[in-house]
C-alpha positions in Angstrom: 35.9 125.4 66.9 38.4 122.8 68.6 37.6 120.0 70.7 40.6 118.2 73.0 40.5 115.5 70.6 41.3 117.9 67.3 45.2 118.6 68.7 47.5 117.8 66.2 49.8 114.9 66.6 52.9 117.3 66.1 51.8 118.6 69.4 50.4 115.5 71.2 53.0 113.0 72.6 52.0 109.4 73.6 53.0 107.3 76.7 56.0 105.8 76.2 55.1 102.3 78.0 54.7 100.0 75.1 51.2 99.0 74.7 49.6 102.3 76.3 47.8 104.7 73.9 46.9 107.5 76.4 48.0 111.0 75.5 50.9 112.3 77.9 49.7 115.8 79.5 52.1 118.7 78.7 54.5 120.1 81.9 54.0 123.7 82.0 57.9 124.1 82.2 61.0 121.5 82.8 61.3 118.0 81.3 58.5 116.9 79.4 56.9 114.1 80.9 57.3 110.4 79.3 54.3 108.4 80.9 50.7 109.1 81.2 50.7 108.2 85.0 52.7 107.2 87.8 51.8 104.0 87.4 52.5 103.7 83.6 56.3 104.6 84.6 56.5 102.0 87.4 54.9 99.5 85.4 57.5 100.1 82.8 60.7 100.2 84.9 59.6 96.7 86.3 59.3 94.8 83.2 62.0 95.9 81.1 62.1 94.3 77.5 59.7 91.4 78.7 59.1 90.8 75.1 62.8 90.3 74.3 63.6 86.7 75.8 67.2 86.2 77.1 68.9 83.3 74.9 71.6 81.1 75.8 73.7 80.4 73.0 76.7 77.9 72.0 78.3 78.7 68.9 81.8 77.7 67.3 84.9 80.2 68.4 87.9 81.4 67.3 90.4 78.7 66.1 93.5 81.3 65.7 94.1 81.7 69.1 94.9 78.2 69.9 95.6 76.7 66.5 92.9 73.8 67.2 90.8 72.9 64.2 87.6 74.1 63.1 84.7 72.5 64.9 86.6 72.1 68.2 86.5 75.2 69.7 83.2 76.7 71.3 81.8 79.8 72.8 78.6 80.3 74.7 76.9 83.8 74.5 74.0 85.2 76.0 71.6 87.2 73.8 68.8 89.7 74.2 67.2 91.4 71.0 70.4 93.1 69.3 72.8 93.0 72.7 74.8 90.1 73.3 77.4 89.3 75.8 80.2 86.5 74.9 80.5 84.5 78.3 83.2 82.1 77.5 85.7 81.3 74.5 87.8 78.3 73.8 85.7 75.6 75.4 85.2 72.2 73.9 81.4 71.5 73.1 80.9 69.3 76.2 82.0 72.2 78.6 80.0 74.7 76.4 76.9 72.7 76.3 77.2 72.0 80.1 78.2 75.9 81.1 74.9 76.6 78.8 72.7 74.2 80.7 74.0 75.8 84.0 73.5 79.7 82.9 69.9 78.3 81.6 68.8 77.1 85.1 70.1 79.9 86.7 68.4 82.5 84.0 65.2 80.8 83.4 64.4 78.3 86.4 62.2 74.9 86.0 58.8 75.5 87.8 59.1 73.7 91.0 57.6 69.9 91.2 54.3 69.7 92.1 53.7 67.3 94.7 51.7 63.9 93.6 47.9 64.3 93.9 46.4 61.8 96.6 44.2 59.1 95.3 
């Protein structure tokens, strides 16, 4: 006798939303479902990669293009998990630090100032 919980993991699909362990019902035809409910699908697309933060990095750049000494050429890079993009290359350190600070303020704005408490 087989119960609904005795389904082999080979025939069982789990919801694609991180942290959701619900089984996904099979479609009788067409593409297989990825999410157990429309709510899981919506939540996944509203908050993609929330566990991976966006980092702004300042690093040494290539010295071959301008012939400047090592340590005087800097670059600014955005990184999230395994993905990265170089924003600027060939900057001096103060310029690279300033650009990185401006990007951080846009990407992760500081919390609004709270009004002083009334005494």
